[in-house]
C-alpha positions as CSV (number, residue, x, y, z in Angstrom):
1,M,-6.9,-8.3,14.5
2,S,-8.4,-6.0,17.1
3,E,-12.1,-5.6,17.1
4,N,-11.7,-1.9,17.8
5,I,-10.4,-0.7,14.2
6,L,-12.1,0.8,11.9
7,L,-11.2,0.5,8.5
8,S,-12.6,3.5,5.9
9,D,-11.8,4.8,2.4
10,D,-13.6,8.4,3.5
11,P,-10.5,10.4,2.2
12,A,-11.9,13.4,4.8
13,R,-10.2,10.9,7.6
14,L,-6.7,10.5,5.9
15,Q,-4.3,12.4,8.2
16,F,-1.6,13.3,5.8
17,D,1.3,14.6,8.6
18,R,1.1,10.8,9.7
19,I,1.1,9.3,5.9
20,H,3.8,11.1,4.7
21,A,6.4,10.7,8.3
22,W,5.4,7.0,7.5
23,L,6.4,6.6,3.8
24,A,9.3,8.9,4.2
25,S,11.0,6.7,6.4
26,S,9.9,3.9,4.4
27,Y,12.3,1.3,2.5
28,W,10.3,1.8,-1.2
29,S,10.0,5.8,-0.8
30,P,12.8,7.2,1.6
31,G,12.5,11.2,1.6
32,I,9.5,11.5,-0.4
33,E,7.8,14.9,-0.3
34,R,4.7,15.4,0.9
35,E,3.6,17.3,-1.6
36,L,4.2,13.5,-3.7
37,V,1.9,11.7,-1.2
38,E,-0.9,13.7,-1.4
39,K,-0.9,13.9,-5.5
40,A,-0.2,9.8,-5.2
41,A,-3.1,9.8,-2.7
42,A,-5.5,12.2,-5.0
43,G,-5.1,9.7,-7.6
44,S,-5.8,6.3,-5.5
45,H,-8.2,4.8,-3.9
46,C,-7.2,5.2,-0.6
47,L,-8.0,3.2,2.8
48,G,-7.1,4.2,6.3
49,A,-6.9,1.9,9.3
50,Y,-8.5,3.7,12.7
51,R,-8.2,3.4,16.3
52,G,-10.5,5.8,17.7
53,V,-9.5,9.1,15.9
54,E,-6.2,7.9,15.7
55,Q,-5.0,6.6,12.1
56,I,-2.6,3.3,12.5
57,G,-2.9,2.4,9.1
58,Y,-2.8,3.2,5.3
59,A,-3.1,1.7,1.7
60,R,-3.9,2.4,-1.5
61,M,-5.1,1.0,-4.7
62,V,-4.1,2.3,-8.1
63,T,-6.5,0.9,-10.8
64,D,-8.5,1.3,-13.6
65,R,-11.3,-0.7,-12.4
66,A,-11.6,-3.2,-15.1
67,T,-8.2,-5.2,-15.5
68,F,-5.5,-4.3,-13.6
69,G,-4.9,-2.8,-9.9
70,W,-1.6,-2.3,-8.3
71,I,-1.9,-2.2,-4.1
72,A,0.8,0.3,-3.2
73,D,2.0,2.1,0.5
74,V,1.2,-0.6,2.9
75,W,2.0,0.4,6.1
76,I,0.9,-0.2,9.7
77,E,2.2,1.8,12.7
78,E,4.7,0.3,14.3
79,S,2.8,-0.4,17.9
80,E,-0.2,-2.3,15.6
81,R,2.2,-4.4,13.7
82,G,2.0,-8.1,14.2
83,Q,-1.5,-8.6,14.6
84,G,-2.9,-8.9,10.9
85,L,-3.9,-5.5,10.1
86,G,-1.9,-5.1,7.0
87,R,-3.5,-8.5,5.5
88,H,-6.6,-7.3,6.7
89,M,-6.3,-4.0,5.1
90,V,-5.2,-5.7,1.4
91,R,-8.1,-8.8,1.5
92,W,-10.4,-5.1,2.1
93,F,-9.1,-4.2,-1.6
94,V,-9.0,-7.7,-3.6
95,E,-12.6,-8.1,-2.0
96,H,-13.9,-4.9,-2.4
97,P,-16.5,-5.2,-5.2
98,D,-15.0,-2.7,-7.8
99,Y,-12.0,-5.0,-7.7
100,A,-12.9,-8.3,-7.0
101,D,-13.0,-9.2,-10.5
102,L,-9.6,-7.8,-11.8
103,R,-7.5,-10.0,-14.0
104,R,-4.3,-8.9,-12.0
105,I,-3.5,-7.2,-9.0
106,G,0.0,-6.4,-8.4
107,L,2.0,-5.2,-5.3
108,V,6.0,-5.5,-4.4
109,T,7.6,-6.1,-0.6
110,K,10.7,-6.8,0.3
111,D,10.1,-9.0,3.8
112,A,6.1,-9.2,3.8
113,H,5.6,-12.2,1.0
114,G,3.8,-14.4,4.1
115,V,1.8,-11.7,4.8
116,Y,0.2,-11.5,1.4
117,E,0.6,-15.1,0.1
118,P,-2.7,-16.2,1.8
119,L,-4.9,-13.9,-0.3
120,G,-3.2,-15.2,-3.5
121,F,-0.6,-13.2,-4.2
122,H,3.0,-14.4,-5.5
123,A,6.1,-14.4,-7.6
124,P,5.3,-13.5,-11.1
125,I,4.6,-16.1,-13.3
126,R,6.4,-14.6,-16.4
127,P,9.3,-12.5,-14.7
128,Q,11.0,-12.0,-17.6
129,N,7.7,-9.9,-18.9
130,Y,8.1,-7.5,-16.0
131,M,10.2,-4.4,-17.0
132,E,9.9,-0.8,-15.0
133,R,11.2,2.4,-15.9
134,L,12.9,4.4,-13.0
135,S,13.9,8.6,-12.8
136,P,17.3,8.6,-12.5
137,D,17.1,9.8,-8.7
138,F,15.2,7.2,-7.8
139,A,17.1,4.5,-9.1
140,A,20.0,6.0,-7.7
141,S,18.7,5.9,-4.3
142,L,17.4,2.6,-4.6
143,K,21.0,1.5,-5.5
144,A,22.6,3.0,-2.6
145,M,20.3,0.9,-0.5
146,T,21.7,-1.9,-1.8
């Protein structure tokens, strides 16, 4: 990874025009409204990656800061991919003093298992215990993508 990339959790640096465009084009939140992106960020610990003043990456942690965390919306600008930045951002969270002792950190990925496995992520040990509840519209959009 390039040394001239800065990771910052300063919320004032987040560039929501870029973040919204990235997430609205993603497979996990296609067409998401900007207001929803900003609301999700407001309830999360967000991390940006920057080359100079340009934001080139984003990730966020949703957590109770005691037992559980969820890493979501990891996105790296396409021209910056393949250099380890996504793993570096997730490592920033799992090594953060507020999160290093969490009992469970989750994330979901369709195609980046190899990025996160070196950080200790793996398939659920008890997948039969996991459940989810999706809004009807979101469930329909996911089913349409399969």
